[in-house]
C-alpha positions in Angstrom: 14.2 3.5 -26.9 11.0 5.2 -25.7 10.5 6.7 -22.2 8.2 3.9 -21.0 10.7 1.2 -21.9 13.5 3.2 -20.1 11.3 3.7 -17.0 10.4 0.0 -17.0 14.1 -1.1 -17.2 14.9 1.3 -14.3 12.1 0.0 -12.2 13.0 -3.7 -13.0 16.6 -3.1 -12.1 15.8 -1.3 -8.9 13.3 -4.0 -7.8 15.9 -6.7 -8.5 18.5 -4.8 -6.5 16.3 -4.1 -3.6 13.9 -7.0 -3.5 15.8 -9.8 -5.3 14.6 -11.4 -8.5 11.3 -12.7 -7.1 9.3 -9.9 -8.7 8.6 -9.3 -12.3 6.7 -6.5 -14.1 3.7 -7.7 -16.2 2.5 -4.3 -17.3 3.4 -0.6 -17.1 1.0 2.2 -17.8 2.1 5.8 -17.4 -0.6 8.5 -17.4 -0.2 12.2 -17.1 -1.8 14.0 -14.2 -3.2 17.5 -14.1 -3.9 20.2 -11.6 -6.3 23.1 -11.7 -4.6 26.5 -12.1 -6.8 29.2 -10.6 -4.9 32.0 -12.3 -5.8 30.8 -15.8 -9.0 29.0 -14.6 -8.2 25.7 -16.4 -6.5 22.3 -15.9 -2.8 22.3 -16.7 -0.3 19.4 -16.9 1.3 18.6 -13.5 3.1 15.2 -13.4 2.6 11.5 -14.1 1.3 8.4 -12.3 2.8 5.0 -13.0 0.5 2.0 -12.8 2.5 -1.3 -12.4 1.2 -4.8 -12.4 3.8 -7.0 -10.6 4.0 -10.8 -10.4 5.6 -12.7 -7.6 7.8 -15.3 -9.5 8.0 -17.5 -6.4 4.3 -18.4 -6.9 3.3 -17.3 -3.5 0.0 -15.4 -3.2 0.5 -11.7 -2.5 -0.6 -12.1 1.2 2.3 -14.7 1.7 4.9 -12.6 -0.1 7.9 -11.3 1.8 7.1 -7.8 0.4 4.0 -5.7 0.8 2.5 -3.5 -1.8 3.1 -0.5 0.5 6.9 -1.3 0.8 7.2 -1.6 -3.0 5.1 1.6 -3.6 7.1 3.6 -1.1 10.4 2.4 -2.5 9.4 3.3 -6.1 7.8 6.7 -5.2 11.0 7.6 -3.4 13.1 6.5 -6.3 11.1 8.1 -9.1 9.6 11.1 -7.3 6.1 10.4 -8.8 3.0 8.6 -7.7 3.0 4.8 -8.2 0.1 2.4 -8.0 1.1 -1.2 -7.6 -1.0 -4.3 -8.1 0.1 -7.9 -7.6 -1.3 -10.1 -10.3 
């Protein structure tokens, strides 16, 4: 099982535990981030950012959802320790 699949399963399980089964993941993209190292004067690998497209299974528009994007983002960033960008689709 690759890392993306493992991370997706962890996120799905955590979302189900914390927010119920109303949310499902449509798409996961994980991109590496970089920072500029002034000692070597070049960009070096730093971390990753997770981009998640989430669907509300209840059919409610995102503005009527019980959960806000900020709540979900803060939860996942605290869980994973990396930046997360969430989008309701």
